N, C-alpha and C positions, 0 to 999 in steps of 0.2 A: 122265155119275153124279159123275166125279171134280170137274168144275167145280162141279156142283150142290154137291157137300158143300163144296166152299170158299167159295162164296158162302155157304152156312148156316152157315160156319165150324163143320163138324163134324169130329170126329177122323177121320182116314185109317188104315186097316189095311192092312198088307201081307199078303196071303195066303198069303203062303209064309214068312215069318218070324214072323208074328204082332205085329210092332211097330205099335204105335199111334204116330201122329205128328200133332199138331198145329202147323199152320204160322201163319206172320202172313199176313194178307190181303195180297196184291199184285195179283190179276188186278182187271183193270176192270169195269165194268156197263154195259150200253148201255142209256140211259134217255133218252127226249124225243128220239132219233137223234142222242145226243151219246155217245160213249165215256169215261165217267168212270172215272178211278183217281187214286189220288195222286199221280200225275206229271202226268197231263193237267188236274188241277185246278187245280194250282199257275197256269196259264195265265190263271185267272180272278182278277181284281184283287182282290176280297174275300177269297179263300181265302187266298192269297198274301200278304196284308197280315195276315191272322188268325194264321197261323202264323209269321210274321216276328216280330210284336209279342210273342207269347207267348216264342215260342225265344229271342228276343234279350233279353227282361228275364229269364228264367231264367238266361243265361248273362252277364249283366251284374252279378248280385250277388256280392260277394263269399262265398266258401264256405270256412270254416276248420274245421280239427279242433280242438275243445274238450275240456278236461279239468274235471271237476266235483271237487273235492276239499273237506276239512273247512275250509279256510282261504278258498276263494271258486272261481271259475271262471276259467281261463287257457287261452290260446291254446296247443295242444301243437304246438311248432314242431318239436319233436324227434321226432314220430311220422312212419315212413315213409309213412304216407298223406298227410300234410300237403302236401307239396310235389305230389304227383299231384293232387289234386283243388283247389288252388289256382292252382297255376303250369302244369305240364306232365304232362298223364297218360302220352303216349307220344310218341315221336320225329316223329309226323306231325302234331300238332294242340297248341295250348292247352288250358287249361281252358275258355276261353270258347269256341272250336271244337268241343269235344268235346260240352259241355253244349249248345250250340245245336243239333248236329246229331242227339242223341239225343232232343232235345223236338221236333224235326222229325218223327222217325220214330214217335215216339208219336203226335204230332197227324194224321201221315199215314197209317199203317199200324196204329196202335193199340198198338204195341209198340217198346219201346226196349231194344236188347242192348247189353250193356258186359261184355266178358271181363276177369276179374280174374288176372292173372298173377302168382304167386307164387313165392318162392325154395323152398330145401328146408326152411329155418326156419320157413316159412309168413308171413314179412314181405312184403307187398304191393311189386312192382316196378315195374307197370307197368298201366294200364287202356285197353283195346282195343276200340274201337267195332266192334259186328257189324251186317251190314247186315240188316234183318228177312225181306227175301224170300230170303236164304242161311241162314237160321236157324229150326229145328224143335226143338219140344218132345217127346221120344220118351219112350213107357213100355215099356220093356223089361221083362216080369215083375214088374210093380208098382212098379219103380224107375224114377224119372223122370230123364233126362240131356238137356242140349241138343245138338243135331247141328249143326253148322257145315260148309255146303257153298260152298267159295269156290276163289279162284285157288290157293290154296295146298295144296288139298285138301278132306279131310272127315274131319273128328276130332269126337269126343265129348268135352263139358266138364261136368263136374259142375256141380250146382244151387249148391253153396256157393262157385264160382268163375264165376257169372254174374252180373250185376246186370240184374235184368229188371224194368222200369217199365212199367207197363201204364196204359191208358186204361180206360175204364168198358167192362167185359166182361159175358160172358154164363154164364162159370163162373170158378173159382179159379185158372186157369192162362193164360189168354191173354186178352187185351184185343181190343176191336172198333176196327176203324177207322171214326173218325166221318165220313171223307169216302165211304166205300162204304156207310154207315147210310143217310146224307143224299144218295145218288147221284139221286135224283130233284130236288131242292132246287138242287144245284148243278149238274146238268144243263140246268136251266131257265134260270139265270142265263148258262151257255157258250153255249145256243142263243140267247138274247136278245142276246150279244156277238156272236155271228157275224152274227146279223139284221142290227145295228146297222152292224157291218162293211162288209155288203152294200148295205145301204141307203145310204152314203155315197159306195160306188163306184160302178162303171158298172152295173152290175144292179139300182138303187134305182130308185125312180120318178121320172118326168121331171120338171125343176123348173119346166117352164112350156111354153106351147104356142103354135105359130108358126100364124098363121092367115094367107091370102091375100086381099087386096083385089080384088074384081071378079073376072072369069072367066080361068080357065086356059088357055092355048092346049096345042097339040099338043107342043111342047115346053118348055112352060113349067117344068114340074116339075124337069127337068135344071138350068135357067137359075135358079130358085129355090134349088135345092140348091146349087149353086156360090157362089152369094150367100152362103147362110147359111155354109157353109163357112169363107170367106174372112173373115167376121165374127166366128167364134169363133176362127179363127187368129190375128186381130188383137187379140181381146180376151186371148187365152193369152200373148201378147207382152207387153202393156200391163196387168198387174194392177190390179183395182178401179178399171177405167176405164169409160165409159159404153159399152153396146154401141149402135152406129149399124146400122140396118138399112134396106135401100132402101125406097121408097114402097111398094113392092108388098106387104110383108110387116110383120104386126103380131103384136107378142109380147105375151103374158098369162102371169104369172106364178101359180104354184099354189103355195099354201101346204100344209103336211103335214097330213095328213090326221086326224083325232082317233084313229083307231086307231094311227098311227104314234107319234103325240104321247105316248100311253100308254106307250110305251116305256120313256120315262125314267122315270116313275112305277114301272113294274115292276122297273127295275134296282134302285132306292133300295129296294124291298119286300123284294127278293132279296138285296142287301147286308146290310139288316136280319136278314134271317132267317139269313145264313150267320153274321153277328156273334153271334146267339144261340146258334148250333149250337156255337161255340167258346167261349159265355159271355164275351163280351167287351162292354164299353160300346161304343157306336156310335161315339163321337167317337175313339176308340182307333184307328179304322181310317179318318180322314178324314173321318167323317160328319157334320158339324157342324150338321146342321138341326135339332136338339132342344138343341144345346149352347149356353149363356149363360155371361156373364160370372159370374153368381153361381152356378150349379151345377155347374162346371168342376171347382173342387175337390172338391165332394162326389161325383164321378164318377170322379175320380184315384182318393181314398180308396175307393169302391167296386170300381175294378179289383184294387186290391192285395188288399183283403180277401175278393172272392168270386171273382177271376179267378186271380191269383198265389197266394195262401196253399193252396189245396187241392193244386195242382201242389208247392208248396214242402214241404208235410208228405210228399206222396209221394215226393219224390225223399228225404228225411232218413232216412225211414223203413228205405227200400230199400236205401240207402248204408250206415247204421247196421249192419244187420244180415248185409251182405255184405262190408265193410271191416275190422270187428273181429270178434275171436274173443268168446267170453261172458266169458272173464277180462277181456279189456279193457274190454268194456262195464260189468262190474262194477266196474273200477276207475276208472269215470268219463269213459272216451271215449266221443266222439260228434262228429256234423259238424253245422254250423248255417250257414244262408243268413243274411247280414246285410241286413235289408230297409230298413236307415236310408237306404241312396241313393235308396231308391223314395218314402220317407215323408219327404224333407229339407222339402218344402215352399218356398216364398217366404221371402225374408230377412225380411220382418216376422214372418213366422208362426215362425220360426226361433228370432229373437231373443225375442217373447213366450214360447214354449217353455222358452228357458235361463233367462228373467228368473224366471218362476214356481218353476223348478227350483231357482235357487241360492238366493231368499228363502225357500223352503220349508224349506229345508236337506237336501235329498237328494241334492243336485249341488254340487260345488266348483268355481269359477271355472276353474280349470286343466281340470277334465274338460270344461268347455263348450267350451275352448279345442282340447282334443284332436279333439273331434268337428268342430271346423273346420278341422282339421289344422294348427293352429298351435302354437307351441313354447309349454312350460309358463313360468311366470314365478314367481318367487322371492316368498312371502309369498301366495299365490292359492290355497292347498291347505286353507285354513282354512274350516270350514263357517259358513256365515251363518246366520241365524234371525232373521226379521222381527219386531219389538217385539210385535206382537199374538200371533204365535206362540209367544214364548219363556215359558218359566216363571217367574214374580218370584220364587217363593219355592224358594230353594235346597235341595236334597235332603241335609237333616242331621238327625241327631238330637237336637239340642238344641230342646227344647220351647220353652224361654224365647225365644231367638231367632226362631222362626217366629211365636210370638204378637207379639213386639215388630215383625217385619216386617208382620204383618197389621195392626196399628195404624196403621205409618205410611201403608200403601196407604189405609185406611180415611180416614184424617186428609186425604190428599191429594184 
């Protein structure tokens, strides 16, 4: 009953205390004669690639604490949370490794937990990742708290002090594991991987048939077996050499059967299905069968817009409501991922972008240099506007001057 409830992701109730706990999914499922759980699924190359691509891209983007005021938007380097989310959230991890680990927990177990440790004045001191198999959401008489059970003991954490980022879920409290939800599809890929390994090992089909010319005498089998063994040993000592057989033996090579040849197509289909589960373009996991030179840029934009942006919004909203108080949010503090690194494009595309931004008058040349990590140059802060976009009539209240300029333009 306990395992059935966990597999269905139903709340677990302690009959003695009446406490209801919802656990992150940790147990595997037996599908297609393959034991599938978030740990074993990583042995499948497609699953490992999908999780690595998403986790590394979330981790590599700069994460800043910003403050919006009446004068504009500035980076809030003086806020206590800036150093934590940008550089070092705790003594064990960098910001990259913290976000990478948390995103891996979300994609594997459906939930990513991070404990917010505060000072007595409420300032954020550190961010410590909690393992999803050690964390539960408990309902104690209508009040929800997070229970953590690890090597340091067991303790309760307030909801205000737990950053909980969820994958797609069936309720408002816990996310579902994509791996366990699609255990059949991943199990088929793992079974195919095991079969392919055994096919190329000693348990696979024979690569050829050795036949005998003429009749076999009483001791013929033993002699022919010894001759074949000696020929194979000689071949192993000199790889990629011609196999020499006695005159009594004839070797006929066998091709791969059509059924076995379909394994390759099946593995490609399974790889594409797994990429669809994680909402990734196939070329991001090195499946370049449908990728061309003309559409690879469009697929990269598709990856940023539809694969990364939903996770960025999920991260930003959860961090904003847990790292900042309501007063700080009203004061304009918020966190923001910088997606410019993912959208930089080729040097030609960036040059074209800066060109139009400068001549249209909404970016200065020094601002363009700052995007390319170049130092500002004196005299390049002035905004330029192309002749076609400039207003030829100055903003003046002198009607006589306006009419004179209009006449000069008409005569020209």
